[in-house]
Rosetta silent file (secondary structure, phi, psi, omega in degrees, C-alpha in Angstrom):
SEQUENCE: MTVSTARVWSFVALTFAVSTTALIPVALSVSGRASVPAPLVAVAGFVSVFGPLIGAVAVNVRSGTARQLLDRFARWRIGGTWYAVAVFGPLVLLCVAYGVYRLFGGAVFHWPRPSQLATFPLLVLFVLIEAVGEEVGWRGYLLPALRTRYGPIAASIVLGVIWWAWHMPLFFTARLGGNNVFAKVPPLYYLGLIVGGAMLFTWVYEHTRESTLVAVVMHGALNGWATLVLQNLTERRVIAGLFGACAVVSLGAAALIAFFGRM
SCORE:     score description
SCORE:     0.000 S_00000001
   1 L     0.000  130.412  178.795  195.676    1.564  182.043 S_00000001
   2 L   -78.557  134.965 -177.355  195.692    4.698  184.126 S_00000001
   3 L   -97.347  134.790 -175.842  194.201    7.745  182.396 S_00000001
   4 L   -62.226  142.491  173.223  195.939   11.126  183.054 S_00000001
   5 H   -51.714  -41.512 -177.921  194.233   13.624  185.227 S_00000001
   6 H   -61.088  -38.816 -178.898  194.371   16.169  182.417 S_00000001
   7 H   -69.281  -41.788  178.061  192.387   13.917  180.163 S_00000001
   8 H   -56.970  -45.153 -179.240  189.810   13.282  182.809 S_00000001
   9 H   -71.461  -31.721 -179.829  189.324   17.029  183.512 S_00000001
  10 H   -67.973  -39.014  173.416  189.314   17.727  179.775 S_00000001
  11 H   -59.974  -52.844  177.508  186.327   15.328  179.475 S_00000001
  12 H   -54.383  -50.294 -179.757  184.546   17.006  182.396 S_00000001
  13 H   -55.637  -54.635 -179.249  185.210   20.503  181.074 S_00000001
  14 H   -59.958  -47.834  178.717  183.955   19.653  177.561 S_00000001
  15 H   -56.103  -44.470  178.307  180.955   17.827  178.827 S_00000001
  16 H   -69.037  -35.976 -179.082  179.850   20.715  180.954 S_00000001
  17 H   -63.882  -49.423  179.751  180.611   23.254  178.279 S_00000001
  18 H   -54.323  -54.981 -172.533  178.501   21.348  175.696 S_00000001
  19 H   -66.662  -46.394 -175.781  175.565   20.677  177.969 S_00000001
  20 H   -69.625  -45.720  175.819  175.415   24.134  179.601 S_00000001
  21 H   -51.547  -50.897 -178.570  175.805   26.018  176.243 S_00000001
  22 H   -59.593  -26.114 -176.318  172.882   23.950  174.834 S_00000001
  23 L   -84.667   -3.246 -179.137  170.693   24.993  177.736 S_00000001
  24 H   -61.222  -45.278  173.262  171.089   28.719  177.090 S_00000001
  25 H   -55.354  -38.372 -179.991  168.047   28.869  174.773 S_00000001
  26 H   -71.979  -35.185  175.893  166.022   27.066  177.458 S_00000001
  27 H   -68.157  -44.381 -178.071  167.084   29.532  180.157 S_00000001
  28 H   -60.484  -47.133 -175.739  166.278   32.492  177.953 S_00000001
  29 H   -65.125  -50.587 -171.907  162.874   31.072  177.221 S_00000001
  30 H   -74.416  -23.396  179.832  161.661   30.079  180.634 S_00000001
  31 H   -82.619  -15.568 -179.696  163.035   33.302  182.228 S_00000001
  32 L    81.336   11.089 -178.100  161.155   35.398  179.668 S_00000001
  33 L   -78.910  -19.638  177.380  164.292   37.292  178.712 S_00000001
  34 L  -154.240  151.008  177.609  163.940   36.353  175.010 S_00000001
  35 L   -89.294  102.255 -173.682  161.343   34.916  172.716 S_00000001
  36 L  -106.287  128.385  175.429  162.803   31.519  171.710 S_00000001
  37 L   -60.132  142.108 -174.741  160.731   29.317  169.376 S_00000001
  38 H   -58.530  -41.118  173.682  159.399   26.277  171.149 S_00000001
  39 H   -55.663  -39.358  178.894  161.057   23.731  168.680 S_00000001
  40 H   -65.551  -43.328  172.358  164.395   25.312  169.359 S_00000001
  41 H   -55.571  -46.217 -176.011  163.828   25.087  173.120 S_00000001
  42 H   -71.008  -39.962  176.522  162.939   21.470  172.835 S_00000001
  43 H   -67.154  -38.765  178.474  165.872   20.589  170.601 S_00000001
  44 H   -60.833  -45.866  177.041  168.319   22.493  172.758 S_00000001
  45 H   -60.650  -38.140  179.866  167.128   20.631  175.905 S_00000001
  46 H   -75.772  -37.394  176.116  167.549   17.340  174.136 S_00000001
  47 H   -63.111  -31.342 -177.806  170.999   18.155  172.742 S_00000001
  48 H   -63.161  -22.682 -175.813  172.201   19.119  176.272 S_00000001
  49 H   -71.785  -26.587 -170.911  171.825   15.481  177.302 S_00000001
  50 H   -91.865   11.148  171.589  174.556   14.427  174.813 S_00000001
  51 H   -53.961  -50.418 -177.805  177.336   16.426  176.494 S_00000001
  52 H   -59.822  -40.709 -178.304  178.893   13.382  178.221 S_00000001
  53 H   -63.392  -49.973  177.821  178.850   11.399  174.907 S_00000001
  54 H   -58.438  -44.766 -177.828  180.467   14.260  172.966 S_00000001
  55 H   -63.077  -43.457  179.268  183.050   14.778  175.663 S_00000001
  56 H   -71.936  -36.814  174.460  184.002   11.122  175.711 S_00000001
  57 H   -65.957  -42.661  176.069  184.151   10.668  172.074 S_00000001
  58 H   -60.514  -45.405 -179.700  186.247   13.824  171.620 S_00000001
  59 H   -70.003  -40.923 -174.332  188.815   12.843  174.323 S_00000001
  60 H   -73.903  -36.833  175.275  189.036    9.269  173.228 S_00000001
  61 H   -60.812  -45.457  179.615  189.481   10.155  169.533 S_00000001
  62 H   -62.981  -33.338  178.140  192.186   12.552  170.394 S_00000001
  63 H   -90.903    1.198 -179.199  194.049    9.991  172.529 S_00000001
  64 L    74.062   21.169 -176.903  193.511    7.173  170.058 S_00000001
  65 L  -113.675   17.063 -174.583  191.456    5.087  172.449 S_00000001
  66 H   -60.634  -23.221 -174.972  188.053    5.370  170.789 S_00000001
  67 H   -72.239  -33.323  174.753  187.983    1.655  170.141 S_00000001
  68 H   -58.369  -43.776 -179.344  187.762    0.975  173.972 S_00000001
  69 H   -55.781  -48.949 -175.270  184.790    3.273  174.117 S_00000001
  70 H   -70.060  -40.806  177.070  183.085    1.315  171.408 S_00000001
  71 H   -62.731  -33.747  174.676  183.956   -2.080  172.831 S_00000001
  72 H   -64.823  -32.456 -179.217  182.422   -1.256  176.086 S_00000001
  73 H   -76.432  -35.206 -176.488  179.225   -0.230  174.344 S_00000001
  74 L   -81.009   -2.895 -178.467  179.101   -3.403  172.279 S_00000001
  75 L   -80.333   89.657 -173.114  179.285   -5.814  175.182 S_00000001
  76 L  -110.690  -11.038  177.969  175.762   -7.229  175.097 S_00000001
  77 L   -89.246   80.847 -173.230  176.326  -10.929  175.876 S_00000001
  78 L  -112.787  -33.664 -176.151  175.935  -10.555  179.593 S_00000001
  79 L   115.917  143.510 -177.216  173.083  -12.954  180.607 S_00000001
  80 H   -58.437  -32.764 -172.905  169.456  -12.407  181.159 S_00000001
  81 H   -58.057  -48.388 -172.267  169.771  -12.114  184.999 S_00000001
  82 H   -78.025  -27.976  167.526  171.673   -8.772  184.838 S_00000001
  83 H   -62.820  -36.192  174.824  169.409   -7.329  182.175 S_00000001
  84 H   -60.265  -39.822 -179.003  166.627   -8.149  184.538 S_00000001
  85 H   -68.209  -39.200  178.784  168.383   -6.385  187.340 S_00000001
  86 H   -61.255  -40.599 -173.380  168.936   -3.418  185.052 S_00000001
  87 H   -84.504  -45.892 -176.837  165.380   -3.083  183.982 S_00000001
  88 H   -97.583  -13.204  173.833  163.580   -3.983  187.267 S_00000001
  89 H   -56.115  -54.844  178.313  166.084   -2.977  189.830 S_00000001
  90 H   -54.666  -39.380  179.160  165.149    0.679  189.622 S_00000001
  91 H   -64.387  -45.341  177.254  161.449   -0.214  189.977 S_00000001
  92 H   -57.236  -43.465 -178.551  162.120   -2.266  193.089 S_00000001
  93 H   -69.403  -30.954  177.342  164.031    0.579  194.677 S_00000001
  94 H   -68.207  -40.123  176.961  161.256    3.052  193.693 S_00000001
  95 H   -60.626  -46.962  174.546  158.735    0.756  195.336 S_00000001
  96 H   -61.352  -43.905  175.349  160.815    0.479  198.526 S_00000001
  97 H   -54.664  -43.894 -174.981  161.250    4.292  198.453 S_00000001
  98 H   -71.260  -34.181  175.154  157.555    4.780  198.323 S_00000001
  99 H   -67.108  -32.351  177.044  157.077    2.434  201.349 S_00000001
 100 H   -67.997  -46.657 -179.157  159.640    4.555  203.304 S_00000001
 101 H   -57.828  -44.430 -179.972  157.887    7.699  202.202 S_00000001
 102 H   -68.888  -33.349 -175.242  154.537    6.321  203.465 S_00000001
 103 H   -60.910  -35.880  178.513  156.101    4.996  206.689 S_00000001
 104 L   -93.267   20.701  173.128  157.070    8.548  207.532 S_00000001
 105 L    93.006   14.271  175.465  153.718   10.023  206.858 S_00000001
 106 L   -61.494  149.181  179.748  153.845   10.648  203.157 S_00000001
 107 L   -68.049  151.820  173.108  150.686   11.142  201.222 S_00000001
 108 L   -73.732  131.139  171.284  149.050    8.399  199.159 S_00000001
 109 L  -126.868  165.887 -178.420  149.381    9.066  195.362 S_00000001
 110 L   -84.372  123.930  174.071  148.057    7.369  192.329 S_00000001
 111 L   -78.067  173.565 -173.988  150.325    5.173  190.320 S_00000001
 112 L   -58.746  133.222  172.515  150.023    5.110  186.554 S_00000001
 113 L   -79.262  155.126  179.610  146.672    4.100  185.137 S_00000001
 114 H   -57.538  -30.311  175.338  146.462    1.650  182.273 S_00000001
 115 H   -63.923  -27.826 -179.448  145.335    4.368  179.905 S_00000001
 116 H   -82.288   -1.885  177.534  148.564    6.212  180.562 S_00000001
 117 H   -89.101   -0.614 -178.977  150.689    3.324  179.399 S_00000001
 118 L   -59.892  -33.889 -174.772  149.566    3.818  175.778 S_00000001
 119 L   -97.997   10.124 -179.854  152.623    6.064  175.068 S_00000001
 120 H   -51.328  -49.990 -174.862  155.030    3.676  176.982 S_00000001
 121 H   -60.634  -34.795  178.546  156.826    2.392  173.867 S_00000001
 122 H   -64.966  -40.940 -178.118  157.554    6.016  172.789 S_00000001
 123 H   -61.977  -49.415 -179.121  158.776    6.749  176.369 S_00000001
 124 H   -54.051  -47.263  177.497  161.140    3.779  176.217 S_00000001
 125 H   -54.173  -52.692 -173.588  162.654    5.011  172.972 S_00000001
 126 H   -62.822  -48.527 -176.618  163.138    8.523  174.302 S_00000001
 127 H   -72.424  -25.407  174.558  164.730    7.539  177.612 S_00000001
 128 H   -76.412  -28.692  175.318  167.115    5.018  176.036 S_00000001
 129 H   -70.140  -39.759 -178.240  168.354    7.654  173.458 S_00000001
 130 H   -65.757  -39.181  179.307  168.849   10.075  176.394 S_00000001
 131 H   -67.166  -27.077  172.338  170.616    7.315  178.319 S_00000001
 132 H   -67.889  -39.268 -177.581  173.107    6.755  175.502 S_00000001
 133 H   -62.372  -33.816 -179.176  173.861   10.438  175.512 S_00000001
 134 H   -90.141  -51.864 -169.869  174.848   10.217  179.231 S_00000001
 135 H   -63.084  -31.035  178.493  176.191    6.613  179.725 S_00000001
 136 H   -60.285  -34.585 -179.186  178.783    6.650  176.987 S_00000001
 137 H   -82.832  -46.494 -173.664  180.395    9.410  179.031 S_00000001
 138 H   -74.694  -55.289 -178.708  179.686    8.447  182.647 S_00000001
 139 H   -93.870  -29.794  179.397  180.133    4.668  182.640 S_00000001
 140 H   -67.166  -38.100 -172.244  181.793    4.329  179.235 S_00000001
 141 H  -122.005  -58.760 -169.638  184.624    6.651  179.901 S_00000001
 142 H   -63.687  -47.634 -177.047  184.669    8.474  183.367 S_00000001
 143 H   -57.947  -51.683  177.151  184.070    5.433  185.660 S_00000001
 144 H   -59.546  -35.948 -175.321  186.934    3.254  184.279 S_00000001
 145 H   -72.733  -36.905  175.778  189.200    6.259  184.238 S_00000001
 146 H   -69.257  -35.575 -170.223  188.388    7.124  187.919 S_00000001
 147 H   -72.028  -37.553  174.174  188.387    3.530  189.065 S_00000001
 148 H   -62.725  -22.445  179.753  191.980    2.755  188.077 S_00000001
 149 H   -95.811  -38.045 -170.928  193.127    5.569  190.110 S_00000001
 150 H  -115.788   -9.571 -172.927  190.774    5.508  193.120 S_00000001
 151 L    91.073  157.071 -175.441  189.034    2.121  193.306 S_00000001
 152 H   -57.943  -43.904 -167.690  185.379    1.362  192.650 S_00000001
 153 H   -74.454  -48.154  174.357  183.856    2.819  195.691 S_00000001
 154 H   -61.588  -44.514  177.814  185.724    6.225  195.727 S_00000001
 155 H   -58.356  -37.307  175.671  185.411    6.463  191.927 S_00000001
 156 H   -66.410  -38.738 -179.351  181.595    6.103  192.266 S_00000001
 157 H   -67.646  -48.590  176.010  181.384    8.814  194.864 S_00000001
 158 H   -58.051  -44.612 -179.061  183.505   11.212  192.728 S_00000001
 159 H   -61.972  -45.691 -178.114  181.491   10.327  189.588 S_00000001
 160 H   -60.752  -39.613  178.185  178.312   10.884  191.507 S_00000001
 161 H   -68.176  -35.508  179.598  179.240   14.333  192.635 S_00000001
 162 H   -71.282  -42.524 -179.582  180.315   15.274  189.129 S_00000001
 163 H   -65.523  -39.049  172.255  177.112   13.781  187.685 S_00000001
 164 H   -64.803  -44.234  178.454  175.041   15.764  190.181 S_00000001
 165 H   -61.439  -30.918  179.253  176.908   18.956  189.412 S_00000001
 166 H   -69.474  -26.543  177.009  176.155   18.404  185.727 S_00000001
 167 L   -79.048  -11.566 -174.216  172.474   18.398  186.563 S_00000001
 168 H   -61.645  -39.151  179.308  172.670   21.786  188.336 S_00000001
 169 H   -60.515  -21.131  177.203  171.957   23.968  185.276 S_00000001
 170 H   -72.852  -36.294  173.828  168.659   22.092  185.098 S_00000001
 171 H   -65.501  -39.648  177.907  167.841   23.172  188.582 S_00000001
 172 H   -64.869  -46.961  178.101  168.810   26.748  187.671 S_00000001
 173 H   -67.366  -33.015  174.559  166.651   26.886  184.555 S_00000001
 174 H   -62.409  -39.834 -175.736  163.744   25.376  186.503 S_00000001
 175 H   -81.936  -10.324  176.041  163.890   28.054  189.091 S_00000001
 176 H   -76.259  -18.147 -178.597  163.961   30.743  186.446 S_00000001
 177 H   151.340    4.071  174.600  160.381   29.884  185.590 S_00000001
 178 L   -77.884  164.490 -173.781  160.199   26.233  184.582 S_00000001
 179 L  -121.787   17.685 -175.964  157.563   23.877  185.988 S_00000001
 180 L   -86.684 -177.430 -172.394  159.429   20.599  185.831 S_00000001
 181 H   -62.904  -27.193 -176.062  160.494   18.238  188.580 S_00000001
 182 H   -68.295  -18.935  174.694  163.766   20.019  189.090 S_00000001
 183 H   -75.234  -13.546 -172.820  161.868   23.059  190.387 S_00000001
 184 L  -115.600   -1.380 -172.600  160.430   20.890  193.178 S_00000001
 185 L  -112.222  118.262  166.759  163.362   18.776  194.393 S_00000001
 186 L   -52.025  130.195 -176.997  165.915   20.058  196.906 S_00000001
 187 H   -59.246  -33.474  177.370  169.349   19.762  195.266 S_00000001
 188 H   -64.363  -38.857  175.983  170.797   17.921  198.408 S_00000001
 189 H   -58.358  -37.858 -175.201  168.076   15.248  198.005 S_00000001
 190 H   -75.227  -34.197  171.508  169.133   14.867  194.532 S_00000001
 191 H   -55.184  -48.066  177.621  172.787   14.612  195.495 S_00000001
 192 H   -66.077  -39.098  172.603  172.031   11.675  197.712 S_00000001
 193 H   -59.776  -45.132 -177.033  170.046   10.004  195.041 S_00000001
 194 H   -67.993  -46.623 -177.624  172.758   10.533  192.412 S_00000001
 195 H   -61.231  -53.811 -177.974  175.737    9.407  194.641 S_00000001
 196 H   -60.609  -44.463  178.556  173.882    6.250  195.810 S_00000001
 197 H   -59.658  -34.686 -179.509  172.724    5.617  192.281 S_00000001
 198 H   -63.873  -36.936 -173.588  176.305    6.031  190.930 S_00000001
 199 H   -72.428  -38.606 -176.345  177.430    3.296  193.432 S_00000001
 200 H   -76.206  -38.384  172.053  174.599    0.897  192.388 S_00000001
 201 H   -56.614  -46.306 -178.561  175.530    1.525  188.642 S_00000001
 202 H   -61.134  -42.208  178.372  179.134    0.636  189.443 S_00000001
 203 H   -60.505  -42.083  176.938  178.005   -2.653  191.079 S_00000001
 204 H   -72.241  -33.619 -177.002  176.109   -3.615  188.012 S_00000001
 205 H   -66.501  -41.833  178.007  178.937   -2.404  185.740 S_00000001
 206 H   -58.604  -36.786 -173.435  181.386   -4.546  187.765 S_00000001
 207 L   -98.106    8.265  176.239  179.265   -7.694  187.217 S_00000001
 208 L  -128.658   34.182  173.630  178.567   -7.186  183.452 S_00000001
 209 L    58.635   44.831  175.579  182.179   -7.030  182.096 S_00000001
 210 L    53.238   51.180 -173.985  182.102   -3.204  182.186 S_00000001
 211 L   -85.661  111.182  166.531  179.166   -3.147  179.710 S_00000001
 212 H   -64.323  -32.198  178.269  178.046    0.486  178.830 S_00000001
 213 H   -57.775  -51.552  176.298  175.080   -1.112  177.076 S_00000001
 214 H   -61.419  -32.068  174.726  173.679   -2.520  180.371 S_00000001
 215 H   -65.947  -42.052  176.943  174.268    0.866  182.013 S_00000001
 216 H   -56.324  -49.537  177.151  172.169    2.435  179.197 S_00000001
 217 H   -59.842  -38.091 -179.108  169.435   -0.009  179.838 S_00000001
 218 H   -70.661  -42.302 -179.780  169.531    0.619  183.556 S_00000001
 219 H   -62.201  -46.390 -177.191  169.637    4.397  183.120 S_00000001
 220 H   -66.492  -41.341  178.973  166.702    4.253  180.652 S_00000001
 221 H   -58.981  -47.283  179.468  164.725    2.006  183.046 S_00000001
 222 H   -55.996  -49.214  174.469  165.407    4.353  185.913 S_00000001
 223 H   -67.533  -33.493  179.936  164.095    7.364  183.953 S_00000001
 224 H   -65.875  -58.931 -179.197  161.299    5.427  182.411 S_00000001
 225 H   -60.465  -41.350  177.082  159.796    4.183  185.727 S_00000001
 226 H   -63.171  -39.923 -179.699  160.321    7.568  187.373 S_00000001
 227 H   -65.053  -36.787 -178.536  158.510    9.384  184.569 S_00000001
 228 H   -64.209  -38.705 -176.062  155.580    7.023  184.816 S_00000001
 229 H   -73.123  -53.201 -171.215  155.262    7.722  188.568 S_00000001
 230 H   -67.396  -20.185  179.838  155.946   11.498  188.403 S_00000001
 231 L   -57.271  -26.818 -177.775  153.463   12.163  185.606 S_00000001
 232 L   -99.402    2.108  179.007  150.679   11.994  188.234 S_00000001
 233 L  -108.408  140.443  178.692  152.410   14.160  190.840 S_00000001
 234 L  -133.395  -25.221 -177.143  152.308   17.893  191.034 S_00000001
 235 L   -74.901  136.016  174.462  152.555   19.001  194.645 S_00000001
 236 H   -54.234  -42.949 -173.747  156.099   20.173  195.715 S_00000001
 237 H   -72.841  -34.237 -179.846  156.083   18.451  199.077 S_00000001
 238 H   -67.225  -45.200 -177.392  155.006   15.110  197.635 S_00000001
 239 H   -70.091  -45.510  176.900  157.650   15.144  194.947 S_00000001
 240 H   -60.408  -39.341 -177.136  160.328   16.430  197.312 S_00000001
 241 H   -71.290  -41.269  176.100  159.363   13.853  199.918 S_00000001
 242 H   -63.238  -43.126  177.497  159.495   10.956  197.388 S_00000001
 243 H   -66.131  -38.966  177.918  163.037   12.053  196.182 S_00000001
 244 H   -62.579  -41.178  178.765  164.144   12.295  199.715 S_00000001
 245 H   -68.075  -39.728  178.535  163.003    8.688  200.373 S_00000001
 246 H   -59.963  -39.861 -176.510  164.637    7.614  197.064 S_00000001
 247 H   -66.031  -41.223 -176.880  167.907    9.187  198.146 S_00000001
 248 H   -69.628  -41.666 -179.301  167.812    7.329  201.567 S_00000001
 249 H   -72.147  -39.379  175.594  167.030    3.952  199.954 S_00000001
 250 H   -59.493  -46.918  177.639  169.630    4.461  197.180 S_00000001
 251 H   -67.436  -33.606  175.386  172.310    5.296  199.652 S_00000001
 252 H   -61.221  -47.132 -179.872  171.244    2.447  201.862 S_00000001
 253 H   -65.253  -41.243  176.139  171.315   -0.096  199.100 S_00000001
 254 H   -63.333  -35.279  178.446  174.785    1.139  197.971 S_00000001
 255 H   -62.566  -49.068  178.246  176.070    0.920  201.606 S_00000001
 256 H   -55.794  -48.318 -178.442  174.889   -2.648  201.809 S_00000001
 257 H   -61.715  -46.468 -174.352  176.419   -3.601  198.557 S_00000001
 258 H   -62.801  -37.308 -173.282  179.726   -1.821  199.411 S_00000001
 259 H   -87.917  -36.857 -175.200  180.041   -3.513  202.795 S_00000001
 260 H  -114.314   -6.224  171.718  178.604   -6.896  202.152 S_00000001
 261 L  -104.214 -161.017  175.766  178.801   -7.411  198.383 S_00000001
 262 L  -118.326  120.232 -179.816  181.391   -7.258  195.805 S_00000001
 263 L  -123.442    0.000    0.000  181.935   -3.927  194.064 S_00000001
């Protein structure tokens, strides 16, 4: 069923409005323009992640199609192979990206030590909750809405650009005074990573009966593995270089799948 353009843009507008508004306390705090309690900053940052979920639920409830959103999320009988791809695929791409980074003269850095894995269960829970906030919107609603109109490849590229634009307020707040990874990554590197990643997500989505749940697992794995690696990195050039390599590998893998695989 083709979704109207108005509904798609209503979702995008509401998603951006919720997430950007939630980040206002964060921006005020890191810029020093206002004294915002630390707990409120933390909660606001966490709530901003749920913009896509809120947008998707609102649009689907209004149009009477909320059951479709729930059905995609409940599709868990996929097969162990694709769950393994969702969990370990991002790690494989990260390792290949590290190889590319080193090949072009990147510095050696230390991977997580065993002592740093003690908080891994808590990290898994956190990244999965965040992934639900995003994926119910991106893959649960926006991807199928765009795919019926443009096909899987073009839909993935459009979604990737929207997904990247949704992250831009994080770059803005980071440059106001934050010290997180978004302050150290060129936005164009991130665009390449996100667009390539969106195509890889679509490939998995197409092979898992349009399961939003598998997309949540993959998104959580991506953020989880990346967090483990990035916690030992502080230098801007190292982080930027690794993200640049990740963008190249992500786009390269997506191109291979688009031309030689089935998407």
